[in-house]
C-alpha positions as a Markdown table, in Angstrom:
| # | Residue | x | y | z |
|---|---|---|---|---|
| 1 | Met | 5.8 | 3.2 | -11.0 |
| 2 | Gly | 7.2 | 2.4 | -7.6 |
| 3 | Leu | 9.1 | -0.7 | -6.6 |
| 4 | Gly | 6.0 | -2.0 | -4.8 |
| 5 | Asp | 4.2 | -2.0 | -8.2 |
| 6 | Asp | 7.2 | -3.8 | -9.8 |
| 7 | Leu | 7.0 | -6.5 | -7.1 |
| 8 | Met | 3.2 | -6.9 | -7.4 |
| 9 | Ile | 3.4 | -7.8 | -11.0 |
| 10 | Thr | 5.9 | -10.6 | -10.4 |
| 11 | Gly | 3.2 | -12.7 | -8.8 |
| 12 | Phe | 1.2 | -12.4 | -12.0 |
| 13 | Val | 4.4 | -13.4 | -13.9 |
| 14 | Glu | 4.5 | -16.7 | -12.1 |
| 15 | Gln | 1.1 | -17.6 | -13.6 |
| 16 | Glu | 2.0 | -16.3 | -17.1 |
| 17 | Ala | 5.2 | -18.3 | -17.1 |
| 18 | Leu | 3.1 | -21.5 | -16.7 |
| 19 | Lys | 0.9 | -20.4 | -19.6 |
| 20 | His | 3.8 | -19.5 | -21.9 |
| 21 | Pro | 6.7 | -21.8 | -21.0 |
| 22 | Asp | 8.4 | -21.3 | -24.4 |
| 23 | Lys | 8.3 | -17.5 | -24.5 |
| 24 | Gln | 10.6 | -14.8 | -23.1 |
| 25 | Ile | 8.6 | -12.7 | -20.6 |
| 26 | Val | 9.1 | -8.9 | -20.5 |
| 27 | Ile | 7.3 | -6.2 | -18.6 |
| 28 | Gly | 6.7 | -2.7 | -19.9 |
| 29 | Ser | 4.4 | -0.2 | -21.5 |
| 30 | Leu | 2.9 | -0.9 | -24.9 |
| 31 | Lys | 1.7 | 2.6 | -25.3 |
| 32 | Glu | 5.2 | 4.0 | -24.7 |
| 33 | Asn | 6.9 | 1.1 | -26.5 |
| 34 | Leu | 9.2 | 0.5 | -23.4 |
| 35 | Ile | 10.6 | -2.5 | -21.6 |
| 36 | Phe | 11.2 | -2.0 | -17.9 |
| 37 | Asp | 14.2 | -3.5 | -16.2 |
| 38 | Ser | 13.4 | -2.9 | -12.5 |
| 39 | Ile | 15.9 | -3.9 | -9.8 |
| 40 | Ile | 13.1 | -6.0 | -8.5 |
| 41 | Tyr | 13.4 | -8.3 | -11.5 |
| 42 | Leu | 17.1 | -9.0 | -11.0 |
| 43 | Asn | 17.9 | -12.8 | -10.8 |
| 44 | Asn | 14.2 | -13.6 | -11.7 |
| 45 | Pro | 14.4 | -16.6 | -14.0 |
| 46 | Lys | 10.9 | -15.9 | -15.4 |
| 47 | Ile | 11.6 | -12.3 | -16.6 |
| 48 | Thr | 14.0 | -11.5 | -19.5 |
| 49 | His | 16.1 | -8.4 | -19.1 |
| 50 | Ser | 16.0 | -6.1 | -22.2 |
| 51 | Ser | 19.8 | -6.6 | -22.7 |
| 52 | Lys | 19.3 | -10.3 | -23.0 |
| 53 | Leu | 16.2 | -10.4 | -25.2 |
| 54 | Asp | 16.6 | -12.6 | -28.2 |
| 55 | Arg | 14.4 | -10.9 | -30.8 |
| 56 | Thr | 14.4 | -14.1 | -33.0 |
| 57 | Lys | 12.4 | -16.0 | -30.3 |
| 58 | Pro | 8.8 | -15.5 | -29.2 |
| 59 | Val | 8.1 | -12.9 | -26.5 |
| 60 | His | 5.2 | -12.6 | -24.1 |
| 61 | Phe | 4.8 | -8.9 | -23.3 |
| 62 | Ile | 3.0 | -7.9 | -20.0 |
| 63 | Asp | 1.6 | -4.4 | -20.4 |
| 64 | Tyr | 2.0 | -2.9 | -16.9 |
| 65 | Ser | 2.8 | 0.8 | -16.3 |
| 66 | Asp | 1.5 | 4.0 | -14.7 |
| 67 | Leu | -1.1 | 3.9 | -17.5 |
| 68 | Asn | -2.2 | 0.4 | -16.8 |
| 69 | Arg | -2.2 | -0.7 | -13.1 |
| 70 | Phe | -4.6 | -3.5 | -12.4 |
| 71 | Tyr | -5.8 | -2.1 | -9.0 |
| 72 | Ile | -7.0 | 1.3 | -10.5 |
| 73 | Asn | -10.3 | 1.8 | -12.2 |
| 74 | Tyr | -9.3 | 4.1 | -15.0 |
| 75 | Asn | -12.8 | 4.4 | -16.4 |
| 76 | Lys | -13.8 | 6.3 | -13.2 |
| 77 | Leu | -10.5 | 8.0 | -12.4 |
| 78 | Asn | -10.8 | 11.8 | -11.9 |
| 79 | Asp | -8.4 | 14.7 | -11.0 |
| 80 | Asn | -9.1 | 14.6 | -7.3 |
| 81 | Asn | -9.5 | 10.9 | -6.4 |
| 82 | Ile | -8.1 | 7.5 | -7.4 |
| 83 | Ile | -10.9 | 5.0 | -7.9 |
| 84 | Trp | -9.7 | 1.5 | -6.8 |
| 85 | Arg | -10.6 | -1.9 | -8.2 |
| 86 | Thr | -11.4 | -4.7 | -5.8 |
| 87 | Asp | -12.6 | -7.4 | -8.2 |
| 88 | Phe | -9.4 | -9.4 | -8.1 |
| 89 | Lys | -7.0 | -11.0 | -5.6 |
| 90 | Leu | -3.3 | -10.2 | -5.3 |
| 91 | Ile | -0.8 | -13.0 | -5.6 |
| 92 | Pro | 2.4 | -12.5 | -3.5 |
| 93 | Gly | 5.3 | -11.6 | -5.7 |
| 94 | Lys | 8.8 | -13.1 | -6.0 |
| 95 | Ile | 12.2 | -11.6 | -5.3 |
| 96 | Tyr | 15.4 | -13.5 | -5.9 |
| 97 | Phe | 18.3 | -12.5 | -3.8 |
| 98 | Ser | 22.0 | -12.7 | -4.6 |
| 99 | Lys | 24.4 | -14.2 | -2.1 |
| 100 | Lys | 25.8 | -10.8 | -1.4 |
| 101 | Glu | 22.4 | -9.4 | -0.6 |
| 102 | Ile | 21.7 | -12.4 | 1.8 |
| 103 | Asp | 25.1 | -11.9 | 3.5 |
| 104 | Asp | 24.7 | -8.2 | 3.8 |
| 105 | Ala | 21.3 | -8.6 | 5.3 |
| 106 | Ala | 22.6 | -11.1 | 7.8 |
| 107 | Gln | 25.3 | -8.7 | 8.9 |
| 108 | Ile | 22.7 | -5.9 | 9.4 |
| 109 | Ile | 20.6 | -8.3 | 11.5 |
| 110 | Asp | 23.7 | -9.2 | 13.6 |
| 111 | Arg | 24.6 | -5.5 | 14.1 |
| 112 | Ala | 20.9 | -4.8 | 15.1 |
| 113 | Lys | 21.0 | -7.7 | 17.6 |
| 114 | Asn | 24.3 | -6.4 | 19.1 |
| 115 | Phe | 22.6 | -2.9 | 19.5 |
| 116 | Trp | 19.7 | -4.6 | 21.3 |
| 117 | Ile | 22.0 | -6.7 | 23.6 |
| 118 | Ala | 24.0 | -3.6 | 24.5 |
| 119 | Asn | 20.8 | -2.0 | 25.8 |
| 120 | His | 18.9 | -5.0 | 27.2 |
| 121 | Lys | 21.6 | -7.6 | 28.1 |
| 122 | Thr | 19.5 | -10.4 | 26.5 |
| 123 | Glu | 18.9 | -11.7 | 23.0 |
| 124 | Pro | 15.8 | -10.2 | 21.3 |
| 125 | Lys | 12.8 | -12.6 | 21.1 |
| 126 | Lys | 11.3 | -11.0 | 18.0 |
| 127 | Ile | 12.5 | -8.6 | 15.3 |
| 128 | Ile | 10.4 | -6.0 | 13.6 |
| 129 | Phe | 11.3 | -4.1 | 10.4 |
| 130 | Phe | 9.6 | -0.7 | 10.6 |
| 131 | Glu | 9.0 | 2.1 | 8.1 |
| 132 | Ser | 7.0 | 5.2 | 9.1 |
| 133 | Tyr | 6.8 | 7.1 | 5.8 |
| 134 | Ser | 6.9 | 6.4 | 2.1 |
| 135 | Thr | 9.9 | 7.7 | 0.2 |
| 136 | Lys | 7.5 | 9.1 | -2.4 |
| 137 | Ser | 6.5 | 11.8 | 0.1 |
| 138 | Ser | 9.5 | 13.9 | -0.9 |
| 139 | Asn | 8.1 | 14.2 | -4.4 |
| 140 | Glu | 5.7 | 17.2 | -4.6 |
| 141 | Phe | 3.4 | 15.3 | -7.0 |
| 142 | Phe | 2.9 | 12.6 | -4.4 |
| 143 | Ser | 2.9 | 14.8 | -1.3 |
| 144 | Asn | -0.8 | 15.1 | -0.6 |
| 145 | Arg | -1.7 | 11.5 | -1.3 |
| 146 | Met | 1.2 | 10.2 | 0.8 |
| 147 | Gln | 0.0 | 12.3 | 3.8 |
| 148 | Asn | -3.5 | 11.0 | 3.2 |
| 149 | Lys | -2.5 | 7.3 | 3.2 |
| 150 | Asn | 0.0 | 7.5 | 6.1 |
| 151 | Trp | -0.8 | 7.1 | 9.8 |
| 152 | Gly | 1.4 | 10.0 | 10.8 |
| 153 | Glu | 4.7 | 10.3 | 12.5 |
| 154 | Ser | 3.3 | 11.1 | 16.0 |
| 155 | Asn | 1.2 | 7.9 | 15.9 |
| 156 | Trp | 4.1 | 5.8 | 14.8 |
| 157 | Lys | 6.4 | 7.4 | 17.5 |
| 158 | Asn | 3.9 | 6.7 | 20.3 |
| 159 | Leu | 3.5 | 3.1 | 19.1 |
| 160 | Ile | 7.2 | 2.5 | 18.8 |
| 161 | Asp | 7.7 | 3.9 | 22.3 |
| 162 | Lys | 5.4 | 1.2 | 23.6 |
| 163 | Leu | 7.1 | -1.6 | 21.6 |
| 164 | Lys | 10.8 | -0.8 | 21.6 |
| 165 | Asp | 11.6 | -2.5 | 25.0 |
| 166 | Lys | 9.7 | -5.6 | 24.0 |
| 167 | Tyr | 11.0 | -6.1 | 20.4 |
| 168 | Leu | 14.1 | -5.3 | 18.4 |
| 169 | Ile | 12.9 | -2.7 | 15.9 |
| 170 | Ile | 14.9 | -2.0 | 12.8 |
| 171 | Gln | 13.8 | 1.3 | 11.3 |
| 172 | Ser | 14.1 | 2.3 | 7.7 |
| 173 | Val | 15.0 | 6.0 | 7.6 |
| 174 | His | 15.1 | 8.5 | 4.7 |
| 175 | Lys | 14.7 | 12.2 | 4.2 |
| 176 | Lys | 11.0 | 12.5 | 5.2 |
| 177 | Ser | 11.0 | 10.1 | 8.1 |
| 178 | Val | 12.0 | 10.8 | 11.7 |
| 179 | Lys | 14.4 | 8.6 | 13.5 |
| 180 | Ile | 12.8 | 7.2 | 16.7 |
| 181 | Asn | 14.9 | 6.6 | 19.7 |
| 182 | Gly | 15.3 | 3.0 | 20.7 |
| 183 | Thr | 15.2 | 1.6 | 17.2 |
| 184 | Tyr | 18.2 | 0.4 | 15.2 |
| 185 | Tyr | 18.0 | 2.5 | 12.1 |
| 186 | Leu | 19.2 | 2.1 | 8.5 |
| 187 | Asp | 20.0 | 5.4 | 6.9 |
| 188 | Glu | 19.0 | 6.5 | 3.4 |
| 189 | Gly | 22.2 | 5.1 | 1.9 |
| 190 | Phe | 21.1 | 1.5 | 2.3 |
| 191 | Asp | 20.2 | -0.6 | -0.7 |
| 192 | Phe | 16.5 | -1.4 | -1.3 |
| 193 | Arg | 17.0 | -5.0 | -2.2 |
| 194 | Thr | 19.2 | -5.6 | 0.8 |
| 195 | Ala | 16.4 | -4.1 | 3.0 |
| 196 | Cys | 14.1 | -6.7 | 1.4 |
| 197 | Ala | 16.5 | -9.4 | 2.4 |
| 198 | Val | 16.5 | -8.0 | 5.9 |
| 199 | Ile | 12.7 | -8.2 | 6.0 |
| 200 | Lys | 12.9 | -11.8 | 5.1 |
| 201 | Asn | 15.0 | -12.3 | 8.3 |
| 202 | Cys | 12.5 | -10.4 | 10.5 |
| 203 | Asp | 9.5 | -11.7 | 12.3 |
| 204 | Leu | 7.2 | -8.8 | 11.3 |
| 205 | Phe | 7.0 | -5.8 | 8.9 |
| 206 | Leu | 5.2 | -2.8 | 10.5 |
| 207 | Gly | 4.3 | 0.3 | 8.4 |
| 208 | Asn | 2.0 | 2.0 | 6.0 |
| 209 | Glu | 0.6 | 0.4 | 2.9 |
| 210 | Gly | 3.3 | 0.5 | 0.2 |
| 211 | Gly | 6.3 | -1.3 | -1.2 |
| 212 | Phe | 7.6 | -3.0 | 1.9 |
| 213 | Gly | 4.2 | -4.5 | 2.5 |
| 214 | His | 4.5 | -6.2 | -0.9 |
| 215 | Val | 8.0 | -7.3 | 0.0 |
| 216 | Ser | 6.8 | -8.9 | 3.3 |
| 217 | Ala | 4.3 | -10.9 | 1.3 |
| 218 | Ala | 6.9 | -12.0 | -1.2 |
| 219 | Val | 9.3 | -13.2 | 1.4 |
| 220 | Asn | 6.5 | -14.7 | 3.7 |
| 221 | Thr | 7.1 | -12.4 | 6.6 |
| 222 | Lys | 4.1 | -11.4 | 8.8 |
| 223 | Ala | 3.0 | -7.8 | 8.7 |
| 224 | Val | 0.8 | -5.2 | 10.4 |
| 225 | Ile | 0.0 | -2.6 | 7.8 |
| 226 | Tyr | -1.9 | 0.7 | 8.1 |
| 227 | Phe | -4.3 | 1.3 | 5.2 |
| 228 | Gly | -6.4 | 4.0 | 6.9 |
| 229 | Gly | -9.4 | 5.0 | 4.8 |
| 230 | Trp | -7.4 | 5.9 | 1.7 |
| 231 | Ile | -7.1 | 2.5 | 0.0 |
| 232 | Ser | -8.7 | -0.9 | 0.8 |
| 233 | Pro | -6.8 | -4.1 | 1.6 |
| 234 | Lys | -9.0 | -5.6 | -1.1 |
| 235 | Ser | -7.0 | -3.6 | -3.7 |
| 236 | Thr | -3.4 | -3.9 | -2.5 |
| 237 | Gly | -3.4 | -6.1 | 0.6 |
| 238 | Tyr | -2.8 | -9.8 | 1.4 |
| 239 | Asp | -4.9 | -12.1 | 3.6 |
| 240 | Met | -1.8 | -13.3 | 5.3 |
| 241 | His | -1.3 | -9.9 | 6.8 |
| 242 | Glu | -3.0 | -7.9 | 9.6 |
| 243 | Asn | -4.4 | -5.0 | 7.6 |
| 244 | Ile | -5.6 | -2.0 | 9.6 |
| 245 | Tyr | -8.4 | -0.4 | 7.6 |
| 246 | Tyr | -10.8 | 2.4 | 8.5 |
| 247 | Glu | -14.1 | 1.4 | 7.0 |
| 248 | Asp | -16.9 | 3.9 | 6.6 |
| 249 | Leu | -19.1 | 5.3 | 3.7 |
| 250 | Ala | -16.2 | 7.5 | 2.4 |
| 251 | Ser | -13.7 | 4.7 | 2.4 |
| 252 | Pro | -11.6 | 4.1 | 0.4 |
| 253 | Cys | -11.4 | 7.7 | -0.7 |
| 254 | Gly | -8.2 | 7.7 | -2.8 |
| 255 | Ala | -7.8 | 11.5 | -2.3 |
| 256 | Lys | -4.8 | 12.6 | -4.3 |
| 257 | Ser | -5.0 | 16.4 | -5.0 |
| 258 | Tyr | -5.9 | 17.6 | -1.5 |
| 259 | Leu | -5.4 | 16.9 | 2.2 |
| 260 | Cys | -8.4 | 14.8 | 3.1 |
| 261 | Lys | -10.5 | 15.3 | 6.3 |
| 262 | His | -11.7 | 11.7 | 6.0 |
| 263 | Cys | -8.1 | 10.4 | 6.1 |
| 264 | Glu | -7.4 | 12.7 | 9.1 |
| 265 | Lys | -10.4 | 11.2 | 10.9 |
| 266 | Ala | -9.0 | 7.7 | 10.1 |
| 267 | Arg | -5.7 | 8.6 | 11.7 |
| 268 | Lys | -7.5 | 9.7 | 14.9 |
| 269 | Glu | -10.0 | 6.8 | 15.0 |
| 270 | Ile | -7.3 | 4.1 | 14.6 |
| 271 | Thr | -5.6 | 4.3 | 18.0 |
| 272 | Val | -2.1 | 3.5 | 19.1 |
| 273 | Asp | -3.4 | 1.0 | 21.6 |
| 274 | Tyr | -5.4 | -0.8 | 18.9 |
| 275 | Val | -2.4 | -1.2 | 16.6 |
| 276 | Glu | -0.2 | -2.2 | 19.5 |
| 277 | Glu | -2.7 | -5.0 | 20.3 |
| 278 | Arg | -2.6 | -6.2 | 16.7 |
| 279 | Val | 1.2 | -6.3 | 16.7 |
| 280 | Asn | 1.3 | -8.3 | 19.9 |
| 281 | Leu | -1.3 | -10.7 | 18.7 |
| 282 | Thr | 0.4 | -11.2 | 15.4 |
| 283 | Leu | 3.7 | -11.9 | 17.1 |
| 284 | Ala | 2.3 | -14.1 | 19.8 |
């Protein structure tokens, strides 16, 4: 599973901890007999790390893995498409930062502000954390589905060109993404949890549906998130965010084994001007 999945389940953990106050809570796969110790769970007082598990005391096991994600309808799943569930409501997760992560994030924000001031001679009024492409796109298994769910580099570049002189934009960059001029970018060596702490200090997250969208909900940061026609905000979105969804009879298609014409249509129909408007309204 991805780190976004790990973060999603922490919202559910908060509820389960109230139901089972005297039990150690662990997350894993019953079928594989595994306990997961995600970096997302670090410092979380509600989740017990496997190395600290006291096997003489009661345990509440949350079965959550690639074989059991609550937003997928496994009864209707097929080789070509993921079938989504929409009969539930996501609870924002929880992430607990260390002092070092908070301090490191503050330093990144300061460096980004200095970058902005050097180019604009004034303090930035708003700060956006931006990611144009999921890290999973470098994995061949995920390649088609990532292309289907993403808005596309050219759309993001055209949007950032319209926003970069109005807002300070911190861009998350990795092997598959393209650095956009005018942004302050974090290269692929940065730590994911520190990036989450940076988002907590930003006014907005901007990007495709994925892990950082769940982060922004967890740290109560506004977001404008592209869902396209691949997945519905009713499955992995939050009401607190501005969710850009292409709704027609084929949506949400969940195409995973092929490049989808419907998703290509969504990328064209959802215009740069429209997303720019949603960003400006969200930050107003």
